[in-house]
C-alpha positions as CSV (number, residue, x, y, z in Angstrom):
1,M,128.7,-171.6,-75.8
2,I,125.7,-173.7,-75.1
3,A,126.4,-177.4,-75.5
4,S,123.0,-178.1,-77.1
5,G,124.7,-181.3,-78.9
6,T,122.5,-183.5,-81.1
7,V,118.8,-183.5,-81.2
8,Y,118.0,-187.3,-81.0
9,G,114.7,-189.0,-81.9
10,E,113.4,-191.8,-79.6
11,L,112.3,-195.4,-80.1
12,Q,110.9,-197.1,-77.1
13,I,110.3,-200.8,-76.9
14,E,108.2,-201.8,-73.7
15,L,108.0,-205.4,-72.9
16,N,105.1,-206.6,-70.6
17,R,104.1,-210.3,-69.8
18,T,100.6,-211.1,-70.4
19,P,98.5,-213.4,-68.2
20,A,99.0,-216.0,-71.1
21,G,102.6,-215.8,-70.8
22,I,103.2,-214.0,-74.1
23,Y,105.4,-210.9,-74.3
24,D,103.5,-208.1,-75.3
25,V,105.5,-205.3,-77.1
26,S,104.5,-201.6,-77.0
27,L,106.3,-199.6,-79.7
28,E,106.4,-195.7,-79.3
29,L,108.1,-193.3,-81.6
30,C,109.0,-189.6,-80.9
31,D,110.6,-187.6,-83.8
32,P,111.5,-184.2,-82.7
33,S,111.3,-182.8,-86.3
34,N,107.7,-184.0,-86.6
35,D,105.0,-182.5,-84.3
36,A,102.5,-185.0,-85.5
37,E,101.6,-187.8,-83.0
38,V,102.7,-191.3,-83.9
39,P,100.2,-193.8,-82.4
40,V,101.6,-196.5,-80.3
41,E,101.9,-199.9,-81.9
42,H,101.6,-203.4,-80.3
43,A,103.1,-206.5,-81.2
44,T,104.4,-209.7,-79.6
45,A,108.1,-211.0,-78.9
46,A,108.7,-214.7,-79.1
47,L,111.0,-214.6,-76.2
48,S,112.3,-218.0,-74.9
49,L,114.3,-217.5,-71.6
50,E,115.2,-221.4,-71.8
51,A,116.7,-221.0,-75.2
52,L,118.7,-218.0,-74.3
53,R,120.0,-219.7,-71.1
54,A,121.2,-222.8,-73.2
55,A,123.1,-220.2,-75.5
56,Q,124.8,-218.1,-72.8
57,A,128.2,-219.9,-73.3
58,N,128.3,-218.4,-76.8
59,K,127.9,-214.9,-77.1
60,D,127.6,-214.7,-81.0
61,Q,124.8,-217.3,-80.8
62,Y,123.2,-215.7,-78.0
63,A,123.1,-212.3,-79.8
64,K,121.6,-213.8,-82.9
65,L,118.9,-215.9,-81.1
66,L,118.0,-212.7,-78.9
67,T,117.7,-210.6,-82.0
68,S,115.4,-212.9,-83.8
69,Q,113.2,-213.5,-80.9
70,V,112.6,-209.7,-80.4
71,F,112.5,-208.4,-84.0
72,Q,109.4,-210.4,-85.0
73,P,107.8,-209.1,-88.3
74,T,105.7,-206.2,-86.7
75,V,108.6,-205.1,-84.6
76,L,111.0,-205.3,-87.3
77,A,108.8,-203.3,-89.6
78,F,108.3,-200.6,-87.0
79,F,112.1,-200.5,-86.4
80,S,112.9,-200.3,-90.0
81,K,110.6,-197.5,-90.8
82,A,111.6,-195.4,-87.8
83,K,115.4,-196.0,-88.8
84,A,114.7,-194.9,-92.3
85,A,112.7,-191.7,-91.0
86,F,115.6,-190.8,-88.8
87,D,118.1,-191.5,-91.6
88,A,116.2,-189.2,-93.9
89,S,116.4,-186.3,-91.6
90,G,120.0,-186.9,-90.6
91,R,119.0,-187.6,-87.0
92,Q,120.4,-190.1,-84.6
93,F,118.1,-191.7,-82.3
94,R,117.9,-193.5,-78.7
95,L,116.5,-197.1,-78.6
96,R,115.2,-197.4,-75.1
97,L,114.3,-200.9,-73.6
98,L,111.6,-200.6,-70.9
99,I,110.8,-203.7,-69.0
100,G,107.4,-203.6,-67.3
101,A,106.6,-204.6,-63.8
102,S,105.0,-207.9,-65.2
103,A,108.0,-209.2,-66.6
104,P,110.9,-208.8,-64.1
105,E,112.7,-211.9,-65.3
106,L,113.7,-209.9,-68.4
107,H,116.2,-207.9,-66.4
108,A,118.5,-211.0,-66.6
109,V,118.5,-211.0,-70.3
110,R,121.7,-209.7,-72.0
111,W,120.1,-206.9,-74.0
112,E,123.6,-205.4,-74.7
113,L,124.3,-208.3,-77.2
114,L,121.2,-207.2,-79.2
115,L,122.0,-206.6,-82.9
116,D,120.7,-204.4,-85.6
117,P,118.4,-206.6,-87.5
118,E,119.1,-204.9,-90.9
119,N,122.9,-205.2,-90.7
120,G,123.8,-207.6,-88.0
121,L,126.1,-205.1,-86.2
122,P,125.9,-204.7,-82.2
123,L,123.4,-201.9,-81.3
124,A,125.3,-201.4,-78.0
125,T,128.3,-200.1,-79.6
126,S,126.6,-197.9,-82.2
127,Q,126.9,-194.3,-81.5
128,R,123.9,-193.5,-84.1
129,I,121.5,-195.8,-82.3
130,L,121.9,-195.3,-78.6
131,L,120.8,-198.4,-76.6
132,S,119.9,-198.2,-72.9
133,R,117.6,-199.8,-70.4
134,F,114.9,-197.3,-69.5
135,M,113.8,-197.5,-65.9
136,L,110.7,-196.3,-64.0
137,S,110.8,-195.1,-60.5
138,D,108.4,-194.2,-57.7
139,D,110.9,-191.7,-56.5
140,W,108.9,-188.3,-56.8
141,R,112.0,-186.0,-56.6
142,L,112.6,-183.9,-60.0
143,I,116.1,-184.5,-61.7
144,K,117.9,-181.3,-61.3
145,L,120.6,-180.7,-63.8
146,R,123.6,-178.6,-63.0
147,P,126.1,-176.7,-65.2
148,K,129.1,-178.7,-66.2
149,A,131.4,-176.2,-64.3
150,D,129.6,-177.2,-61.0
151,L,129.9,-180.7,-61.3
152,R,131.5,-182.9,-58.6
153,A,132.6,-186.6,-58.5
154,L,133.3,-189.2,-55.9
155,I,135.9,-192.0,-56.7
156,A,135.6,-194.9,-54.1
157,V,137.9,-197.8,-54.6
158,A,137.3,-200.8,-52.1
159,A,140.3,-203.1,-52.2
160,P,139.9,-205.5,-49.1
161,T,143.1,-207.3,-48.2
162,D,141.2,-210.7,-47.8
163,L,139.7,-211.0,-51.2
164,T,141.3,-214.5,-51.6
165,Q,138.4,-216.0,-49.4
166,Y,136.2,-215.2,-52.4
167,D,138.6,-216.4,-54.7
168,L,138.7,-213.0,-56.3
169,P,141.6,-211.1,-57.6
170,A,143.2,-208.0,-55.9
171,V,141.9,-204.4,-57.0
172,D,144.6,-202.1,-58.2
173,R,143.4,-199.2,-55.7
174,D,146.1,-196.7,-57.0
175,G,145.7,-197.5,-60.7
176,E,142.0,-197.2,-60.7
177,V,142.1,-193.9,-58.7
178,S,144.6,-192.6,-61.3
179,R,142.6,-193.7,-64.4
180,A,139.3,-192.3,-63.0
181,Q,140.9,-188.9,-62.2
182,S,142.6,-188.8,-65.6
183,G,139.2,-189.7,-67.4
184,L,137.1,-187.1,-65.2
185,G,139.4,-184.5,-66.5
186,G,138.6,-181.1,-65.1
187,I,135.7,-182.4,-62.7
188,A,136.5,-181.6,-59.0
189,C,136.9,-185.0,-57.4
190,D,136.7,-186.5,-53.8
191,V,138.5,-189.6,-53.5
192,L,137.6,-192.5,-50.9
193,G,140.0,-195.5,-50.3
194,P,143.5,-194.7,-50.4
195,K,143.7,-192.9,-47.1
196,E,140.9,-194.4,-45.3
197,P,138.7,-197.7,-45.7
198,V,135.7,-197.7,-47.8
199,L,133.0,-198.3,-45.1
200,L,129.4,-198.2,-46.0
201,S,128.8,-195.3,-43.8
202,S,131.8,-193.4,-45.1
203,L,130.6,-194.2,-48.7
204,V,127.1,-192.7,-48.0
205,D,128.5,-189.6,-46.2
206,A,130.5,-188.8,-49.2
207,M,127.7,-189.2,-51.4
208,N,125.6,-186.6,-49.3
209,K,128.1,-184.0,-49.8
210,G,126.1,-183.3,-53.1
211,V,128.3,-185.2,-55.8
212,D,127.0,-185.7,-59.0
213,I,129.0,-188.6,-60.4
214,V,129.9,-191.5,-58.0
215,Y,132.5,-193.9,-59.4
216,L,132.6,-197.1,-57.3
217,V,135.3,-199.8,-57.9
218,C,134.7,-203.0,-56.0
219,H,134.0,-206.6,-56.4
220,G,130.4,-208.0,-56.5
221,V,128.9,-211.5,-55.5
222,F,125.8,-213.2,-55.2
223,S,125.1,-215.2,-52.1
224,D,124.5,-219.1,-52.2
225,D,121.4,-218.8,-49.9
226,A,117.9,-220.2,-50.6
227,Q,117.0,-216.7,-51.7
228,P,120.2,-215.2,-53.1
229,E,121.0,-211.5,-53.4
230,P,123.6,-209.5,-54.9
231,A,126.0,-207.6,-52.7
232,I,129.2,-205.6,-53.1
233,L,132.3,-206.1,-51.0
234,L,133.3,-203.0,-49.3
235,E,135.8,-202.8,-46.3
236,D,135.7,-202.6,-42.6
237,T,137.8,-200.7,-40.3
238,N,140.7,-203.2,-40.6
239,R,140.4,-203.2,-44.3
240,N,138.9,-206.6,-44.5
241,T,135.8,-207.5,-46.6
242,M,132.5,-206.1,-45.5
243,R,129.6,-207.5,-47.4
244,V,126.9,-204.8,-48.2
245,T,123.7,-206.0,-49.6
246,A,122.0,-204.5,-52.7
247,S,118.9,-203.7,-50.8
248,E,120.8,-201.9,-48.0
249,L,123.0,-199.8,-50.2
250,A,119.9,-198.8,-52.3
251,R,117.8,-197.9,-49.0
252,Q,120.4,-195.7,-47.7
253,V,120.9,-193.9,-50.9
254,S,117.1,-193.3,-51.4
255,Q,117.5,-191.6,-47.9
256,L,119.8,-188.8,-49.2
257,P,118.3,-185.4,-49.7
258,Q,119.8,-185.5,-53.5
259,V,120.9,-188.5,-55.0
260,P,124.0,-188.7,-57.4
261,R,123.0,-188.0,-61.1
262,L,125.1,-190.8,-62.2
263,V,126.6,-194.0,-60.5
264,V,129.2,-196.0,-62.2
265,L,129.7,-199.5,-60.7
266,A,132.9,-201.1,-61.9
267,S,132.1,-204.2,-59.7
268,C,131.6,-207.7,-61.0
269,E,127.9,-208.8,-61.3
270,S,126.6,-205.6,-60.0
271,A,123.7,-205.8,-62.6
272,G,122.8,-209.3,-62.1
273,K,124.3,-212.8,-62.9
274,G,122.4,-213.4,-66.0
275,L,119.9,-216.2,-66.9
276,G,122.3,-218.8,-65.5
277,S,121.5,-217.7,-62.0
278,S,118.6,-218.7,-59.8
279,A,119.0,-215.1,-58.3
280,D,116.0,-212.6,-58.7
281,V,117.7,-210.1,-60.9
282,L,115.3,-207.4,-59.7
283,A,117.3,-207.6,-56.4
284,A,120.7,-206.7,-58.4
285,L,122.0,-203.5,-57.2
286,A,121.7,-201.3,-60.4
287,P,118.0,-201.8,-60.8
288,R,117.5,-201.1,-57.1
289,L,119.6,-197.7,-57.2
290,A,117.3,-196.8,-60.1
291,A,114.2,-197.4,-58.1
292,A,115.8,-195.5,-55.2
293,G,115.8,-192.6,-57.5
294,V,119.4,-192.4,-59.1
295,P,118.8,-191.2,-62.5
296,A,121.6,-193.2,-64.5
297,I,123.7,-196.2,-63.6
298,L,126.2,-197.9,-65.5
299,A,126.7,-201.3,-64.0
300,M,128.1,-204.8,-64.7
301,Q,125.6,-207.6,-65.6
302,S,128.2,-210.4,-65.5
303,E,131.9,-210.9,-64.7
304,I,134.2,-208.4,-66.4
305,T,138.0,-208.3,-66.4
306,M,139.9,-205.5,-64.9
307,E,141.7,-205.2,-68.0
308,T,138.4,-204.5,-69.8
309,V,137.5,-202.0,-67.1
310,K,141.0,-200.4,-67.4
311,Q,140.4,-199.7,-71.0
312,M,137.0,-198.7,-71.3
313,M,136.5,-196.2,-68.5
314,P,138.8,-193.5,-69.7
315,V,137.1,-193.5,-72.8
316,F,133.5,-193.4,-71.0
317,F,134.7,-190.4,-68.9
318,R,136.3,-188.6,-71.8
319,E,133.3,-188.8,-73.9
320,L,131.1,-187.9,-71.1
321,L,132.7,-184.6,-70.7
322,V,132.2,-183.9,-74.5
323,D,128.3,-183.4,-74.2
324,G,127.1,-185.0,-71.1
325,Q,125.2,-187.6,-72.9
326,I,125.5,-190.8,-70.9
327,D,124.3,-193.3,-73.6
328,R,126.5,-192.0,-76.1
329,A,129.5,-192.1,-73.8
330,V,128.6,-195.6,-73.0
331,A,128.4,-196.6,-76.7
332,A,131.8,-195.1,-77.4
333,A,133.4,-197.0,-74.3
334,R,132.0,-200.4,-75.5
335,N,133.3,-199.6,-78.9
336,A,136.7,-199.1,-77.8
337,V,136.8,-202.6,-76.2
338,L,134.9,-204.4,-78.9
339,S,137.6,-206.8,-79.5
340,R,137.5,-208.1,-76.0
341,P,134.9,-210.7,-75.2
342,D,133.3,-209.0,-72.3
343,H,132.7,-205.7,-74.1
344,W,128.8,-206.1,-73.7
345,V,129.1,-206.5,-69.9
346,P,128.3,-202.7,-69.2
347,A,124.6,-202.2,-69.0
348,L,123.2,-198.6,-68.8
349,F,120.1,-198.2,-66.7
350,V,118.6,-194.7,-67.1
351,R,115.6,-192.7,-66.4
352,L,116.6,-189.6,-68.0
353,R,114.6,-189.1,-71.1
354,G,117.1,-186.5,-72.6
355,G,120.2,-188.7,-71.6
356,R,122.2,-185.7,-70.3
357,I,123.6,-185.1,-66.7
358,W,124.8,-181.5,-67.1
359,Y,124.2,-178.3,-69.1
360,V,126.2,-175.1,-70.1
361,P,124.4,-172.0,-69.0
362,G,123.9,-169.2,-71.4
363,F,121.6,-167.8,-74.0
364,T,120.6,-170.1,-76.8
365,G,123.0,-170.5,-79.6
366,E,126.6,-169.1,-79.2
367,Q,126.8,-167.3,-76.0
368,A,129.8,-165.4,-77.1
369,A,127.9,-164.1,-80.2
370,F,124.9,-162.8,-78.1
371,E,124.8,-159.2,-79.1
372,Q,122.3,-157.8,-76.5
373,W,124.4,-157.9,-73.3
374,Q,125.5,-154.3,-73.9
375,S,121.8,-153.0,-74.4
376,I,120.7,-155.2,-71.4
377,C,123.5,-153.6,-69.2
378,G,122.6,-150.2,-70.5
379,F,119.2,-150.3,-69.3
380,I,120.3,-151.4,-66.0
381,R,122.7,-148.6,-65.7
382,S,120.1,-146.0,-66.6
383,G,117.4,-147.6,-64.3
384,D,115.0,-148.6,-67.1
385,F,114.6,-152.2,-66.0
386,V,112.4,-154.3,-63.7
387,P,113.3,-157.5,-62.1
388,I,110.3,-159.9,-62.0
389,L,111.1,-162.5,-59.5
390,G,109.8,-165.9,-59.9
391,P,108.9,-168.5,-57.1
392,D,112.2,-170.5,-57.8
393,L,114.6,-167.5,-57.5
394,T,115.2,-168.9,-54.1
395,E,115.5,-172.5,-54.7
396,H,118.9,-172.9,-53.1
397,L,116.9,-172.2,-50.0
398,Y,113.6,-173.7,-50.5
399,G,114.0,-176.2,-53.2
400,T,111.9,-175.6,-56.4
401,T,108.0,-175.3,-56.3
402,R,107.8,-178.3,-58.7
403,A,109.6,-180.5,-56.3
404,L,107.4,-179.4,-53.4
405,A,104.3,-180.0,-55.4
406,L,105.6,-183.4,-56.4
407,E,106.1,-184.2,-52.6
408,L,102.5,-182.8,-51.7
409,A,101.0,-184.7,-54.6
410,A,102.4,-188.1,-53.3
411,A,101.4,-187.3,-49.5
412,N,97.8,-186.5,-50.6
413,G,97.1,-189.1,-53.2
414,Y,97.0,-187.0,-56.3
415,P,94.9,-189.1,-58.5
416,F,95.3,-187.4,-61.9
417,S,97.9,-187.3,-64.8
418,P,101.5,-187.9,-63.6
419,N,102.3,-184.8,-65.9
420,D,100.4,-182.6,-63.4
421,E,101.8,-183.9,-60.1
422,S,104.5,-181.0,-60.5
423,D,102.2,-178.3,-61.2
424,P,101.5,-176.4,-57.6
425,A,98.3,-174.8,-58.5
426,K,96.8,-178.1,-59.7
427,V,97.8,-179.9,-56.6
428,A,96.8,-177.0,-54.4
429,Q,93.4,-177.2,-56.1
430,Y,93.0,-180.8,-55.7
431,I,93.9,-180.7,-51.9
432,S,91.5,-177.8,-51.6
433,T,88.6,-179.8,-52.9
434,K,89.1,-182.4,-50.3
435,S,89.3,-179.9,-47.3
436,S,89.3,-176.2,-47.7
437,L,91.3,-172.9,-49.0
438,A,92.5,-172.2,-45.6
439,S,93.8,-175.6,-45.0
440,V,95.7,-176.1,-48.2
441,Q,97.2,-172.5,-47.7
442,Q,98.3,-173.8,-44.1
443,L,99.7,-177.1,-45.8
444,F,101.8,-175.3,-48.3
445,R,103.0,-172.7,-45.7
446,Q,104.3,-175.6,-43.5
447,A,105.8,-177.4,-46.3
448,F,107.9,-174.3,-47.2
449,R,108.9,-173.7,-43.8
450,S,110.0,-177.1,-43.4
451,K,112.2,-177.0,-46.5
452,F,113.3,-173.4,-45.7
453,E,114.4,-174.3,-42.0
454,A,116.4,-177.4,-43.1
455,R,118.3,-175.8,-45.8
456,A,118.5,-172.4,-43.8
457,G,120.1,-174.4,-41.0
458,L,122.6,-175.9,-43.3
459,L,123.7,-172.4,-44.5
460,L,124.0,-171.3,-41.0
461,K,125.7,-174.5,-39.9
462,Q,123.1,-175.0,-37.3
463,P,121.9,-178.5,-35.7
464,A,118.7,-179.9,-37.5
465,G,115.7,-178.4,-35.6
466,S,117.3,-175.3,-34.3
467,A,115.4,-172.0,-34.4
468,I,116.5,-169.8,-37.5
469,D,117.3,-166.1,-36.6
470,P,115.9,-164.1,-39.8
471,A,118.4,-161.3,-39.2
472,Q,121.3,-163.7,-39.1
473,L,120.2,-165.4,-42.2
474,V,119.9,-162.1,-44.1
475,T,123.4,-161.3,-42.9
476,A,124.6,-164.9,-44.3
477,I,122.9,-164.5,-47.6
478,L,124.1,-160.9,-48.3
479,G,127.6,-162.1,-47.2
480,N,127.9,-164.1,-50.1
481,P,128.6,-162.1,-53.2
482,D,127.4,-164.9,-55.5
483,D,123.9,-165.4,-54.0
484,P,121.2,-164.3,-56.3
485,L,119.6,-162.2,-53.8
486,T,122.9,-160.3,-53.2
487,I,123.3,-159.6,-56.7
488,L,119.7,-158.5,-57.2
489,N,119.9,-156.1,-54.1
490,S,123.0,-154.5,-55.8
491,L,121.2,-153.7,-59.1
492,D,119.5,-150.6,-57.6
493,A,116.2,-151.1,-59.3
494,K,113.3,-148.6,-58.6
495,L,110.7,-151.4,-58.7
496,Y,110.8,-155.4,-57.8
497,I,108.1,-157.3,-58.8
498,T,107.7,-160.9,-57.0
499,A,105.6,-163.7,-57.8
500,S,106.7,-165.6,-54.8
501,G,104.6,-165.4,-51.4
502,D,107.5,-165.4,-49.0
503,G,109.0,-162.3,-47.6
504,L,112.7,-163.1,-47.6
505,F,113.8,-160.8,-50.6
506,G,111.9,-157.9,-48.8
507,M,114.0,-158.6,-45.7
508,C,117.3,-158.4,-47.6
509,L,116.4,-155.3,-49.2
510,Q,115.6,-153.9,-45.9
511,K,119.3,-154.3,-45.0
512,N,120.4,-151.3,-47.0
513,K,117.3,-149.8,-48.5
514,T,113.8,-148.7,-47.4
515,P,111.7,-150.6,-49.7
516,K,107.7,-149.9,-49.9
517,E,105.7,-153.2,-50.0
518,I,102.7,-153.3,-52.2
519,V,100.2,-156.0,-51.6
520,I,96.7,-155.8,-52.9
521,Q,93.6,-157.0,-51.3
522,W,92.2,-158.6,-54.6
523,R,89.6,-161.0,-52.9
524,D,87.6,-157.9,-51.5
525,E,84.8,-157.6,-54.1
526,R,84.0,-154.3,-52.4
527,R,87.3,-152.8,-53.7
528,S,87.0,-151.2,-57.0
529,E,90.0,-149.0,-56.8
530,I,93.5,-149.2,-55.2
531,P,95.6,-146.6,-53.3
532,V,97.8,-144.2,-55.0
533,Y,101.5,-145.3,-54.7
534,P,104.3,-142.8,-55.2
535,D,107.2,-143.9,-57.8
536,G,110.1,-145.9,-56.4
537,S,113.8,-144.9,-56.4
538,A,117.0,-147.0,-56.0
539,K,117.2,-146.2,-52.3
540,S,113.4,-146.7,-51.8
541,P,112.3,-149.2,-54.3
542,L,108.7,-150.5,-54.6
543,L,108.4,-154.2,-53.8
544,Y,105.0,-155.4,-55.6
545,Y,103.7,-159.0,-54.4
546,V,101.6,-159.5,-57.4
547,F,100.1,-162.8,-56.2
548,G,99.9,-161.8,-52.6
549,K,102.1,-162.9,-49.6
550,S,101.6,-166.3,-47.7
551,S,101.6,-164.3,-44.5
552,Q,98.6,-162.5,-45.6
553,P,96.3,-165.5,-46.8
554,E,93.4,-163.3,-48.2
555,T,95.9,-161.9,-50.7
556,W,97.6,-164.9,-51.7
557,V,97.1,-166.6,-55.1
558,L,97.7,-170.4,-54.7
559,T,95.0,-172.8,-56.3
560,E,93.8,-172.8,-60.0
561,D,90.6,-171.2,-58.9
562,D,92.5,-168.4,-57.4
563,F,94.3,-167.6,-60.6
564,F,90.8,-167.5,-62.4
565,D,89.4,-165.4,-59.9
566,F,92.4,-163.2,-59.8
567,L,92.5,-162.7,-63.3
568,I,88.8,-161.8,-63.5
569,R,89.3,-159.4,-60.7
570,A,92.3,-157.7,-62.3
571,S,90.6,-157.3,-65.5
572,Q,87.5,-155.9,-63.9
573,Y,89.0,-153.3,-61.6
574,N,92.6,-152.8,-62.8
575,L,94.2,-153.9,-59.6
576,M,97.8,-153.1,-60.7
577,P,99.2,-149.8,-59.1
578,L,99.9,-147.1,-61.6
579,P,103.8,-146.9,-60.9
580,V,103.9,-150.7,-61.5
581,S,101.8,-150.4,-64.7
582,H,103.9,-147.7,-66.2
583,A,107.2,-149.4,-65.3
584,L,106.1,-152.8,-67.0
585,T,105.8,-151.1,-70.4
586,S,108.5,-148.7,-70.2
587,G,111.7,-150.6,-69.4
588,S,113.7,-153.9,-70.0
589,L,112.0,-156.9,-68.1
590,F,114.0,-159.7,-66.4
591,F,111.9,-162.8,-65.6
592,L,114.0,-164.7,-63.2
593,G,113.1,-168.0,-61.4
594,F,110.0,-168.9,-63.6
595,P,109.5,-172.3,-65.3
596,L,108.1,-170.7,-68.4
597,D,105.0,-173.2,-68.4
598,D,104.2,-172.1,-64.9
599,W,100.9,-170.6,-64.2
600,K,102.4,-167.5,-62.5
601,F,104.8,-166.9,-65.5
602,R,102.0,-167.2,-68.1
603,V,99.3,-165.0,-66.1
604,L,101.6,-162.2,-65.4
605,F,102.9,-162.3,-69.0
606,R,99.6,-162.2,-70.4
607,M,98.5,-159.4,-67.9
608,I,101.6,-157.3,-69.0
609,M,100.9,-158.0,-72.9
610,A,97.1,-156.9,-72.4
611,K,98.0,-153.7,-71.0
612,G,97.6,-150.4,-72.8
613,G,101.2,-149.1,-74.2
614,S,102.5,-152.7,-74.1
615,S,103.7,-152.2,-77.7
616,A,106.3,-149.8,-76.2
617,L,108.0,-153.0,-75.0
618,A,109.6,-153.5,-78.4
619,S,112.0,-150.7,-77.8
620,F,113.7,-152.7,-75.0
621,N,115.4,-156.0,-74.7
622,H,113.8,-158.4,-72.2
623,V,115.2,-161.7,-70.7
624,A,113.4,-164.8,-69.4
625,V,115.5,-167.3,-67.5
626,Q,114.7,-170.8,-67.8
627,V,116.5,-173.9,-66.6
628,N,116.7,-176.8,-69.0
629,P,113.5,-178.6,-68.7
630,E,113.4,-181.4,-66.0
631,E,113.6,-184.6,-67.8
632,N,110.8,-186.3,-66.1
633,T,108.1,-183.5,-66.5
634,L,108.7,-182.7,-70.3
635,A,108.4,-185.6,-72.5
636,D,110.4,-183.8,-75.4
637,A,112.8,-181.0,-73.9
638,N,113.9,-179.8,-77.2
639,R,110.2,-179.5,-78.8
640,A,109.4,-177.5,-75.6
641,K,112.4,-175.3,-76.3
642,R,111.3,-174.5,-79.8
643,Y,107.9,-173.8,-78.7
644,L,109.0,-171.2,-76.0
645,E,111.4,-169.5,-78.3
646,G,108.7,-169.1,-80.9
647,Y,106.0,-168.2,-78.3
648,F,108.3,-165.1,-76.9
649,K,109.9,-164.2,-80.4
650,A,107.4,-161.4,-81.1
651,S,108.0,-160.0,-77.8
652,K,112.0,-159.5,-77.9
653,I,112.3,-161.9,-75.1
654,D,115.8,-163.8,-75.0
655,I,115.8,-167.1,-73.3
656,F,118.7,-167.7,-70.9
657,W,119.1,-171.5,-70.5
658,G,120.2,-172.0,-66.9
659,T,119.1,-170.9,-63.3
660,S,118.6,-167.5,-62.0
661,A,121.9,-167.8,-60.3
662,D,123.7,-168.5,-63.6
663,F,122.2,-165.5,-65.2
664,L,122.8,-163.2,-62.4
665,L,126.4,-164.2,-62.2
666,A,126.7,-163.8,-65.9
667,L,125.0,-160.4,-65.7
668,R,127.5,-159.3,-62.9
669,N,130.4,-160.1,-65.3
670,Q,128.8,-158.3,-68.0
671,L,128.2,-155.3,-66.1
672,S,131.9,-154.8,-65.4
673,K,132.6,-154.7,-69.1
674,Y,129.9,-152.2,-69.8
675,P,130.0,-149.5,-66.9
676,T,128.1,-146.8,-68.9
677,A,124.4,-146.4,-69.6
678,A,122.9,-147.3,-73.1
679,P,121.4,-144.7,-75.6
680,V,118.0,-143.7,-74.4
681,P,115.4,-145.6,-76.4
682,V,113.1,-143.6,-78.7
683,A,110.1,-144.6,-76.6
684,A,111.7,-143.0,-73.5
685,A,113.3,-139.8,-75.1
686,V,112.4,-136.5,-73.9
687,S,110.5,-134.6,-76.6
688,P,111.1,-131.0,-77.2
689,W,107.6,-130.4,-78.0
């Protein structure tokens, strides 16, 4: 079953300081039930940091004062209108506070004490209005969600033996580990601390093993220097305190190939010491980790008692495992300790627009109720199917094309919309205008090769920089029964269509088959017809490189202009070989490894639908695999999901939410349940006449 959970509305309050010293408020509303654009509204907030500082000793007074300063008439009216609209639709919503770069001093405000101006109840403990601090980051890496079953956590508890020098209480190492393990439920956990000291190097090394959740228990302090900086107290080799500054930990985390999805800092003052401190709160650890690319951080913005941590953390982890919604889990945890005076101390910093750190793969709706598995398996058994392989099928070896585009956009000063920085065709087009088509092709090949060699080296357990033996790599890939390429190779398709420019899958096919590669020289304007190709078979399948091969630059479709020119050539001269054309309209199609808004998918899909006989596709079931939209590339993942499902509904394409590996593993399991072929569809039946 897919844990789709509640579809939330969004209300974002952005605060910026004007040159006149006034705080400008931008109010932005997103209602998933309404496709109409709501214009951004502007107002001002009467924030007085001096008044807030004077009220810090009394949290109730502080809460009322902060609420009155933020919810000035225009802001209050906007909030009330949004709340009423969401109430009318029965929808919960997220209230995100975004502090602009012009107002770093506002990070020290105790926003978690903010009250609902209509009823006076704390917003931070509401599970109907989810409050969080939304963070921006210069980190270009996409936030990749993983299935809940694949989540892995790291529990690190630093309990130095000499904490008395800081006048700090001892840390209950065994108790903290036990409570964290219990709270994390069935998530696989690595534990650092009981058997070895928690060194900075060992902590970073443990993160580098691909963990999703880091739960770090330690004490935090501010220095008394002229320019104080927050630090956490880890351990040295003798289990004495080792003071690690926020900047150093954030720097090392930023160097990780894949940062954790969630970092929980159960340490005092890890989110800043409040307005009573002369410290620059931007230097606090949590905002620095967010800037380093960590998607979500739960940290303490002031001193918190171990008893409060003890009571709230099991609730937080238990609720997190319900639906993966971090902000809802934090609200539930705060609510569980509402009677304690420090319940407001945990602060959530996020750059996840959807708020979730995991997903459950499967077809939309109840996976157990999906009725098309038997039909899909039957078409595979009878050979009436075509796998269409997208560029992200091999993301476990190359990474995603979007991540590569983001990296190249950053390196080449891509000047246009940030929403386009993850679009390979747009980025390639921009770079080609500065240089040439040949140079951008070479740049993309080098980037792919670099990613490939690094990941292939890890797979083969070779030192960095070692030469990769292709034959050895293919053996390693096919030696893993769960690898997507291994499962695809076992399906015995007569035709494979690949939209990727690399030849790795072809090398895998050659291991036990004799594939016939088809690469069309579409740039040659003198070519008005293409060679005749025989039909493929299970032992000698056709492998059609629909957008060319990177090793043959004259065939490679890479830039926006390439796609336009390719479409023109394809429509003028019918460049698709006859066996490919016939197979695409007389079998079940599996689109694997495509972002569904990707150029390659949309161009290929329209080419198929425009072909004569495409109406025969209605006799078959088709599958499109789509990972849950990356949270920093689609502003409204749920709205995009509805759009895609509506777009493909008429074509009988069922959308599987997950990776290609998720789908192929599920397909393999289903094939074992349905070992016989499906009834021959009417469109493919042999007529006696």
